[in-house]
C-alpha positions as CSV (number, residue, x, y, z in Angstrom):
1,M,152.0,79.0,73.1
2,K,155.0,77.6,72.0
3,A,155.9,74.7,74.1
4,A,158.3,71.8,74.8
5,V,157.5,69.2,76.8
6,F,159.4,67.7,79.5
7,L,158.3,64.0,79.7
8,S,160.0,60.4,82.0
9,G,157.6,57.9,80.9
10,G,154.6,56.5,78.2
11,G,153.7,60.1,77.1
12,R,149.9,60.0,77.9
13,T,150.0,63.5,79.1
14,L,151.6,64.5,75.4
15,A,149.1,62.4,73.8
16,N,146.0,64.1,75.5
17,L,148.0,67.4,74.7
18,I,148.1,66.9,71.3
19,R,144.2,65.6,70.9
20,H,142.8,68.1,72.6
21,R,145.3,70.8,69.9
22,D,144.2,68.4,67.0
23,E,140.2,67.8,68.1
24,H,139.6,71.1,70.0
25,E,142.1,73.3,68.4
26,L,144.1,73.6,72.5
27,P,146.1,76.9,71.1
28,I,149.6,75.2,71.2
29,D,152.4,74.6,69.0
30,F,155.0,71.9,70.5
31,R,158.0,72.8,69.3
32,L,160.8,70.2,71.1
33,V,160.1,67.1,73.0
34,I,163.2,66.2,76.0
35,A,162.5,63.1,77.3
36,S,164.8,62.0,80.6
37,R,166.0,58.5,78.7
38,E,166.1,56.7,75.7
39,G,163.8,54.0,74.6
40,L,160.4,56.2,76.2
41,G,157.0,55.4,75.1
42,G,156.6,59.2,74.5
43,I,159.3,59.7,72.4
44,K,157.9,57.6,69.8
45,I,154.3,59.3,70.3
46,A,156.2,62.6,69.2
47,Q,157.9,61.5,66.8
48,D,154.6,60.2,65.0
49,A,153.4,63.7,66.0
50,G,156.4,65.2,64.1
51,I,157.6,67.3,66.9
52,P,161.2,66.9,67.0
53,T,162.8,64.5,70.3
54,Q,166.1,65.2,72.5
55,V,167.3,62.9,75.1
56,V,169.1,64.5,78.1
57,R,169.7,62.2,80.9
58,K,170.7,63.9,84.0
59,S,173.3,61.7,84.7
60,D,175.4,62.9,82.0
61,H,175.7,66.2,83.9
62,S,178.3,66.9,86.7
63,T,176.5,69.8,87.7
64,D,172.9,71.5,88.1
65,E,173.8,74.3,85.9
66,S,174.9,72.2,83.0
67,Y,172.3,70.1,83.1
68,R,169.6,73.3,83.2
69,D,171.5,74.6,80.5
70,A,171.1,71.4,78.9
71,M,167.8,70.9,79.3
72,F,166.8,74.6,78.3
73,G,169.1,75.6,76.0
74,P,167.5,73.3,73.2
75,C,164.1,75.3,74.1
76,R,165.9,78.6,73.4
77,D,167.0,76.7,69.9
78,A,163.4,75.9,69.2
79,G,161.7,79.0,69.9
80,A,159.7,77.3,73.1
81,T,158.6,80.2,75.3
82,H,156.9,77.5,77.7
83,V,158.1,74.5,79.0
84,I,155.3,71.8,80.2
85,M,156.4,69.0,82.5
86,A,154.4,65.9,81.7
87,G,155.4,63.2,83.8
88,F,159.0,65.2,84.2
89,L,160.5,63.1,87.5
90,K,163.9,64.8,87.1
91,H,164.7,68.3,89.6
92,V,165.6,70.8,87.2
93,L,166.6,74.2,87.8
94,I,164.6,77.0,86.4
95,P,166.5,79.7,84.4
96,S,165.5,83.6,85.1
97,D,163.9,83.6,81.3
98,F,161.9,81.3,81.9
99,E,160.2,82.4,85.5
100,H,156.4,81.8,84.9
101,R,156.7,80.1,81.8
102,V,157.5,76.3,83.5
103,I,154.2,74.4,84.6
104,N,153.5,71.2,85.8
105,I,151.1,68.8,87.0
106,H,150.9,67.3,90.4
107,P,148.6,64.2,91.0
108,S,147.1,66.1,94.2
109,L,145.6,69.0,95.5
110,L,148.7,70.8,96.5
111,P,150.3,71.9,99.2
112,A,149.0,68.2,99.9
113,F,151.3,65.4,98.9
114,G,153.4,67.1,97.4
115,G,157.4,67.6,97.7
116,K,160.7,65.1,97.0
117,G,159.3,61.6,96.6
118,M,156.2,62.8,96.1
119,Y,154.9,61.4,92.4
120,G,153.0,58.4,90.9
121,H,151.7,55.8,93.3
122,N,153.3,57.4,96.2
123,V,151.2,60.4,96.1
124,H,147.9,58.3,96.1
125,A,148.8,55.8,98.1
126,A,149.4,58.6,101.1
127,A,146.4,60.1,99.9
128,I,144.2,57.3,101.2
129,Q,146.4,56.5,104.0
130,R,145.8,59.9,105.1
131,G,141.7,59.3,104.6
132,V,141.4,62.4,102.2
133,K,137.6,62.4,101.0
134,I,138.8,64.4,98.4
135,S,141.4,64.5,95.9
136,G,143.0,66.0,92.5
137,C,145.0,67.2,90.2
138,T,147.4,70.7,90.5
139,I,148.5,72.4,87.3
140,H,151.7,74.8,88.9
141,Y,154.0,77.1,87.9
142,V,157.4,75.4,88.7
143,D,160.6,77.0,90.7
144,N,163.2,75.8,92.0
145,V,161.5,73.8,95.1
146,Y,159.3,70.5,94.3
147,D,155.9,71.1,94.2
148,N,156.0,74.8,95.5
149,G,155.1,77.0,92.8
150,P,151.7,79.5,92.3
151,I,149.3,77.2,91.4
152,I,147.7,78.0,88.0
153,H,144.3,75.7,88.3
154,Q,142.8,72.4,90.0
155,R,140.1,70.0,89.8
156,T,139.4,67.6,92.2
157,C,138.0,64.2,92.4
158,P,136.4,61.8,95.1
159,V,138.3,58.9,97.2
160,L,136.5,56.5,97.7
161,P,136.6,53.7,100.9
162,T,137.5,51.2,98.5
163,D,140.1,53.0,96.3
164,S,143.6,51.3,96.0
165,P,146.3,54.0,95.3
166,D,146.0,52.7,91.9
167,D,142.2,52.9,91.4
168,L,142.6,57.0,92.6
169,A,145.6,57.1,89.9
170,A,143.3,56.0,87.2
171,R,140.2,58.7,88.7
172,V,143.2,61.6,89.2
173,F,144.2,60.9,85.0
174,E,140.8,61.4,83.7
175,I,140.7,65.2,85.8
176,E,144.1,65.0,84.5
177,C,143.5,65.1,80.8
178,E,141.0,68.2,80.6
179,A,142.5,70.4,83.5
180,L,146.0,70.6,81.9
181,P,144.5,71.9,78.5
182,E,142.0,74.1,80.7
183,A,145.0,75.7,82.1
184,I,146.7,76.4,78.8
185,R,143.5,77.7,77.9
186,M,143.6,80.2,80.8
187,M,147.0,81.0,79.9
188,S,146.6,82.1,76.7
189,A,143.6,84.1,77.5
190,A,146.2,86.0,79.8
191,G,148.3,86.7,77.2
192,G,150.3,83.6,78.0
193,E,150.6,83.3,74.3
């Protein structure tokens, strides 16, 4: 899979994918990392791994279409056929040539606890407040609605009675580290390059 990675944070998911590529032969060729702002840890992780990086700030674009073009134009130029959203917190429109080629990992079992504003701590706090007994993560194709696209893969974990949102977040992240590489392997096996 010739992939670009979009990120908005420290790069833990990118680091995990690089590790899976290097240690477990994950079939991924990183072409580009695009960060939502300067100074993110994910940029350094990419640079240390020899992956070209760019910063594209949504605030620099007056329309959704301009932002979409600024995000996906460099992906095409880099030869990326897929995009992995790895902790990417901005909403970006998906161009037609990337439909079913952009994947995201969400820290709940969609469709539960998804949608606008449901990211990070908010997701885990909502799951605990609702009283769910099982949580997990979902890898899905991204469309133009938050957390809406077709599901590729899910993994589950228990929600314990003593869990804080941080406890649950740590447990979900552990399974994300396996689920995303599994989803990439599934896509590759199905002919998703």
